[in-house]
C-alpha positions in Angstrom: -98.1 -158.3 31.3 -100.4 -160.1 28.9 -102.2 -156.5 28.3 -98.8 -155.3 27.6 -97.8 -157.9 25.3 -101.4 -157.7 23.5 -100.7 -154.1 22.9 -97.1 -154.7 21.4 -98.3 -157.2 19.2 -101.5 -154.9 17.7 -98.6 -152.2 17.4 -96.3 -154.8 15.3 -99.5 -156.1 13.1 -100.7 -152.1 12.4 -97.0 -151.6 11.3 -97.0 -154.6 9.2 -100.2 -153.6 7.7 -98.9 -149.9 6.9 -95.7 -151.7 5.2 -98.1 -153.7 3.2 -100.2 -150.9 2.1 -97.0 -149.2 1.1 -95.4 -151.9 -1.0 -98.9 -153.1 -2.9 -101.5 -150.3 -3.0 -99.2 -148.9 -5.9 -99.5 -152.5 -7.7 -102.9 -152.6 -6.7 -103.9 -149.1 -7.9 -102.0 -150.2 -11.5 -104.0 -153.2 -11.8 -107.1 -151.6 -11.6 -106.3 -148.5 -13.4 -103.2 -148.9 -15.5 -103.8 -152.5 -16.8 -105.3 -151.0 -20.3 -102.9 -147.9 -20.1 -101.4 -147.8 -24.0 -98.7 -145.4 -24.7 -96.7 -144.2 -27.4 -94.2 -142.0 -28.4 -94.2 -138.2 -29.8 -93.1 -138.2 -33.3 -92.3 -135.3 -35.9 -94.9 -135.6 -38.6 -97.2 -134.0 -41.1 -100.9 -134.5 -41.2 -103.4 -133.1 -43.7 -107.2 -131.8 -43.1 -108.6 -133.0 -46.4 -112.1 -134.1 -47.9 -112.0 -137.0 -50.3 -114.6 -136.2 -53.5 -115.1 -137.1 -56.9 -114.4 -134.5 -59.7 -115.3 -133.8 -63.1 -112.9 -132.1 -65.4 -114.1 -129.5 -67.7 -112.0 -128.0 -70.8 -112.6 -126.0 -73.9 -112.6 -128.8 -76.4 -113.0 -128.9 -79.9 -114.3 -131.9 -81.8 -113.4 -133.4 -85.3 -115.2 -135.4 -87.1 -114.3 -138.0 -89.7 -115.2 -137.4 -93.5 -115.6 -141.1 -94.1 -116.6 -144.4 -92.7 -113.4 -146.2 -91.9 -110.1 -146.1 -90.2 -108.0 -143.3 -89.3 -103.9 -143.1 -88.5 -102.6 -141.0 -85.9 -99.7 -138.9 -86.8 -99.3 -137.6 -83.1 -99.5 -139.0 -79.9 -102.3 -138.5 -77.1 -101.8 -135.2 -75.1 -99.3 -133.9 -77.5 -99.0 -130.2 -78.1 -100.3 -129.1 -81.6 -99.7 -125.7 -83.8 -102.6 -124.5 -85.8 -103.2 -126.4 -89.1 -100.8 -129.4 -88.0 -101.5 -132.8 -89.2 -103.3 -134.6 -86.5 -104.3 -138.2 -88.6 -105.2 -139.6 -92.0 -108.6 -140.9 -92.4 -109.2 -143.8 -94.9 -112.7 -145.0 -96.0 -113.4 -148.4 -95.8 -113.5 -149.1 -99.7 -110.0 -147.4 -99.4 -108.7 -149.8 -97.3 -109.7 -152.5 -99.6 -107.9 -150.8 -102.2 -104.9 -150.2 -100.3 -104.8 -154.2 -100.1 -104.8 -154.3 -104.1 -102.4 -152.0 -104.0 -100.1 -153.8 -101.8 -100.9 -157.0 -104.2 -99.8 -155.0 -107.1 -96.6 -153.5 -105.7 -95.7 -157.2 -104.6 -96.4 -158.3 -108.4 -94.2 -155.2 -109.7 -91.3 -156.3 -107.6 -91.9 -159.9 -108.6 -91.6 -158.8 -112.3 -88.4 -156.5 -111.8 -86.9 -159.1 -110.1 -87.3 -161.7 -112.9 -86.1 -158.8 -115.5 -82.9 -158.3 -114.0 -82.6 -161.9 -113.2 -82.9 -162.6 -117.0 -80.7 -159.7 -117.8 -77.9 -161.3 -116.2 -78.4 -164.5 -117.5 -78.4 -163.5 -121.0 -76.1 -160.4 -121.1 -72.9 -162.8 -121.7 -75.2 -164.3 -125.0 -75.8 -161.1 -126.5 -72.0 -160.0 -126.1 -71.0 -163.6 -127.7 -73.9 -162.6 -130.4 -72.6 -159.4 -131.4 -69.2 -160.8 -131.5 -70.2 -163.5 -133.9 -71.8 -160.7 -136.1 -68.5 -158.7 -136.0 -66.5 -162.0 -137.3 -69.1 -162.7 -139.9 -69.2 -159.7 -141.4 -65.3 -160.0 -141.7 -65.7 -163.3 -143.4 -68.4 -161.6 -145.3 -65.6 -159.0 -146.5 -63.2 -161.7 -147.8 -65.9 -163.8 -149.6 -66.9 -160.8 -151.4 -63.2 -159.9 -152.4 -62.7 -163.5 -153.4 -66.1 -163.4 -155.4 -67.3 -166.3 -154.2 -71.1 -166.4 -154.5 -71.8 -169.8 -153.0 -69.6 -168.8 -149.6 -71.1 -165.4 -149.7 -74.9 -166.6 -149.3 -73.8 -169.3 -146.5 -72.3 -166.1 -144.5 -75.1 -164.0 -144.9 -77.4 -167.1 -143.7 -75.5 -167.4 -140.9 -75.5 -163.7 -139.9 -79.3 -163.6 -140.3 -79.7 -166.5 -137.8 -77.7 -164.9 -135.4 -79.7 -161.7 -135.5 -82.8 -163.5 -135.0 -81.3 -165.5 -132.0 -80.6 -162.1 -130.9 -84.1 -160.5 -131.4 -85.6 -163.6 -130.0 -83.6 -162.8 -126.5 -84.2 -159.0 -127.1 -88.3 -160.0 -127.4 -88.2 -161.6 -124.2 -86.6 -159.0 -122.1 -89.0 -156.5 -123.8 -92.1 -158.4 -122.7 -91.0 -158.4 -119.1 -91.0 -154.3 -119.8 -94.3 -154.2 -121.1 -95.9 -156.2 -118.1 -94.7 -154.3 -115.6 -95.6 -151.0 -117.2 -99.3 -152.4 -117.3 -98.8 -153.0 -113.4 -97.8 -149.7 -113.0 -100.6 -148.1 -114.8 -103.1 -150.3 -112.9 -101.4 -149.0 -109.5 -101.5 -145.3 -110.7 -105.4 -146.1 -111.0 -105.5 -147.2 -107.8 -104.0 -144.5 -105.9 -105.8 -142.3 -107.5 -108.7 -144.2 -106.3 -107.2 -144.0 -102.7 -106.5 -139.9 -103.0 -110.2 -139.8 -104.0 -111.3 -141.4 -100.4 -108.4 -140.6 -98.1 -108.3 -137.3 -95.9 -105.2 -135.7 -94.0 -106.9 -133.9 -91.1 -105.1 -130.7 -89.6 -105.7 -129.1 -86.1 -108.0 -125.6 -86.7 -106.4 -124.2 -83.7 -103.3 -124.5 -81.2 -104.1 -126.9 -78.5 -103.5 -130.4 -77.0 -104.9 -133.7 -78.9 -106.7 -136.1 -77.4 -108.6 -139.2 -79.2 -110.8 -140.3 -76.3 -114.0 -139.0 -76.8 -116.4 -139.4 -74.1 -119.5 -137.6 -74.9 -119.4 -134.9 -72.5 -117.2 -132.6 -74.4 -120.3 -129.8 -75.3 -121.8 -130.8 -71.3 -118.5 -130.3 -69.5 -117.0 -127.3 -71.5 -116.3 -123.9 -69.4 -118.8 -121.9 -71.2 -121.7 -124.5 -69.5 -120.4 -123.5 -65.7 -123.5 -121.7 -64.8 -125.6 -124.5 -66.1 -124.4 -127.3 -63.8 -126.6 -129.1 -61.5 -125.4 -131.5 -58.6 -127.7 -134.0 -60.0 -126.2 -133.6 -63.2 -123.0 -134.6 -61.8 -124.0 -137.0 -59.2 -125.3 -138.8 -62.2 -122.2 -138.8 -64.0 -120.4 -140.2 -60.8 -122.6 -143.6 -61.1 -121.4 -144.1 -64.8 -118.0 -145.6 -66.2 -116.8 -143.1 -68.2 -114.9 -144.8 -71.2 -114.0 -143.4 -75.1 -117.1 -143.9 -77.1 -114.8 -144.2 -80.3 -113.4 -147.8 -81.1 -109.6 -147.7 -82.1 -108.4 -146.8 -85.1 -112.3 -147.2 -86.3 -114.1 -143.9 -87.7 -117.9 -143.0 -88.5 -118.8 -140.5 -91.2 -119.7 -137.1 -89.5 -118.8 -138.3 -86.1 -116.0 -137.0 -83.8 -113.1 -139.5 -83.5 -110.4 -137.1 -82.1 -110.7 -133.3 -80.2 -108.3 -130.2 -79.9 -108.4 -129.1 -76.0 -107.5 -125.4 -76.2 -106.5 -122.7 -73.8 -104.3 -123.5 -70.7 -107.0 -124.2 -68.2 -108.7 -126.9 -67.1 -111.9 -126.9 -64.3 -112.4 -129.8 -61.8 -116.4 -129.4 -60.6 -117.1 -131.0 -57.1 -120.4 -131.6 -55.6 -119.4 -131.3 -51.5 -121.6 -130.6 -48.4 -122.0 -126.8 -47.7 -120.7 -126.6 -44.2 -117.4 -128.1 -45.5 -117.1 -125.6 -48.6 -117.4 -122.8 -46.0 -113.8 -122.4 -45.5 -113.5 -121.9 -49.7 -113.0 -118.6 -51.1 -113.2 -117.5 -55.0 -109.8 -116.6 -55.6 -107.9 -118.3 -52.3 -106.0 -121.0 -54.0 -105.9 -124.6 -52.5 -103.8 -128.0 -52.9 -105.5 -130.5 -54.7 -104.2 -133.9 -54.9 -105.4 -135.7 -58.4 -105.1 -139.7 -57.1 -105.6 -141.1 -60.4 -102.2 -139.6 -61.5 -100.7 -139.4 -58.0 -99.8 -135.4 -58.6 -100.6 -132.5 -56.5 -101.9 -129.0 -57.9 -102.5 -125.8 -57.0 -105.9 -124.9 -57.7 -108.2 -121.7 -57.5 -112.2 -121.8 -56.4 -113.8 -119.7 -59.4 -117.3 -120.4 -58.8 -118.9 -121.7 -55.4 -122.7 -122.2 -56.5 -125.2 -122.7 -53.8 -127.6 -125.4 -54.4 -130.9 -126.2 -52.8 -130.6 -128.7 -49.7 -127.3 -129.4 -48.0 -124.8 -129.8 -50.9 -122.7 -126.8 -53.1 -121.0 -127.4 -56.4 -117.5 -125.7 -56.5 -115.4 -125.3 -59.6 -111.6 -124.9 -59.1 -109.3 -123.7 -61.6 -106.1 -124.5 -62.6 -103.2 -124.7 -65.4 -101.7 -127.5 -64.3 -101.7 -131.2 -65.7 -103.9 -130.5 -68.7 -101.6 -133.2 -70.9 -101.7 -135.8 -68.1 -105.3 -135.9 -67.9 -106.7 -135.6 -71.6 -107.8 -139.3 -71.2 -109.9 -138.5 -67.7 -113.2 -136.9 -67.1 -114.0 -138.4 -63.8 -111.4 -137.9 -61.2 -110.8 -138.8 -57.4 -109.2 -135.7 -55.6 -108.4 -134.9 -52.2 -109.3 -131.2 -51.6 -106.3 -130.2 -48.9 -107.9 -127.8 -46.6 -104.9 -127.1 -44.5 -101.5 -128.9 -43.5 -99.7 -129.2 -40.5 -95.9 -130.1 -39.7 -94.6 -130.5 -35.9 -95.4 -133.0 -32.9 -97.6 -135.6 -34.0 -99.9 -137.3 -31.2 -103.0 -139.6 -31.4 -106.0 -137.0 -31.3 -107.7 -139.3 -28.6 -104.9 -138.7 -26.2 -105.9 -135.2 -25.7 -108.8 -134.3 -23.4 -110.2 -130.7 -21.8 -110.4 -129.4 -25.1 -111.5 -126.0 -25.3 -114.8 -124.9 -27.5 -112.4 -123.6 -30.3 -110.3 -126.9 -30.4 -107.1 -125.2 -29.8 -106.4 -126.0 -26.3 -105.8 -129.2 -24.4 -104.3 -131.5 -22.0 -101.9 -134.4 -22.5 -100.6 -137.3 -20.1 -97.1 -137.7 -20.4 -95.1 -140.7 -18.6 -91.7 -139.4 -16.4 -90.0 -141.9 -14.6 -93.3 -144.3 -14.6 -95.4 -141.2 -13.4 -98.2 -139.6 -14.8 -97.6 -135.9 -15.8 -100.3 -133.6 -17.4 -99.3 -131.2 -19.6 -101.1 -128.1 -21.4 -100.8 -127.8 -25.2 -101.8 -125.9 -27.9 -103.4 -128.1 -30.9 -101.9 -126.7 -34.0 -104.3 -128.8 -36.4 -105.9 -132.1 -36.8 -107.6 -134.8 -38.9 -109.5 -137.5 -38.0 -107.0 -139.7 -36.9 -104.0 -137.8 -35.4 -103.2 -134.1 -34.2 -100.3 -131.6 -34.2 -99.1 -130.1 -31.2 -96.9 -127.5 -29.3 -95.9 -126.4 -25.7 -97.7 -123.7 -24.1 -95.7 -124.0 -20.6 -92.6 -121.7 -20.5 -91.1 -123.7 -17.8 -88.8 -126.3 -19.3 -89.7 -128.7 -17.1 -93.5 -128.8 -18.1 -92.9 -128.7 -22.0 -93.7 -131.3 -24.3 -90.8 -132.3 -26.7 -90.0 -134.9 -29.2 -90.1 -138.3 -28.4 -91.6 -138.0 -24.8 -93.8 -141.1 -24.0 -97.4 -140.2 -23.6 -100.5 -142.0 -22.8 -103.0 -142.7 -25.8 -106.0 -143.2 -23.5 -106.1 -140.8 -20.8 -109.3 -141.3 -19.2 -109.2 -141.3 -15.4 -105.3 -140.8 -15.2 -104.2 -138.6 -12.4 -101.5 -136.5 -12.1 -98.8 -138.5 -10.5 -100.4 -141.8 -11.2 -98.1 -144.9 -11.3 -97.4 -145.7 -15.2 -96.1 -149.2 -16.1 -95.2 -149.2 -19.8 
């Protein structure tokens, strides 16, 4: 009897153990393997396979030199398109700027004299009218005295008339003095204008193009005609410098450039890049480039891929875009976009068992808290993300938008419990 009870106890204990294992092993398994599992949602996205590079703009630029030491007055705006023989600026010598100040003072003096003359004319005009009336009246009295044959009265009236005429002459003389002063000032002004004309010159464009007042000293070295002479070391040396305009605002030096005409419709962008990275580029096959300095995307074509000694190449791109937007730039930061992809976006580290070509792989989805491994095609990738699509025709095994996936799939097995 005791033996039988003992056997029943063993069976009951075994049953309890089995129940315990069924209930707690999944939780234990998750605690061991699932505690660091991170998941995310598959989203629709776009990624770029791009390379960030320093670029150097090359343009067909014709510099314009100043004939004087002094100042210039721009007649057009930076980046404006001009026809041939269009007035760009007026250049004034240092001497002419001083003469201009004297001319300004003379103009003020002439205005002041004219104002005083105008005031005098307003002040004495009524007096002159009265004097003319008095003269007319005295002349009528003179006729009457002559008829009465009264010599004493006649002489008295004549004396009165002479006094009135003298007073009128004095008033007119005063006004005449102001005219002579104004005329003298005008003669001085004409002389100053002649001096200014001799030391002032209007500068016009010699060819159609785009105007820029930013002279950086690389107008000759970074000209398209010198593409074949480019060296990686030269461009890298420029990259270390803070390129700024070498001209002072509105100031000019004799026989030194202060402006330039950018001719043609193309600009060129030279870059130094790793040889392996440049192998995907082909001359004549256009690519997209983002110019980060102006936040614009352009289409450009490689026109020269120069094999340099060592591990680097020089690549020169050609474009007819953003010329007016980049007149003040020489060194630019660009993203060379090798490819762009749209579709189902996941973290690249969520993919495993990737083939040698990097085109096939696997991903772990979470379906009803269970791990489900799916085969996918890797459409494209960058450093952090990948664009994928399903390869299974079976609807139940496809990867779709908003599926939950495991970001760190190491040691995850099919059917494993995943607690999100």
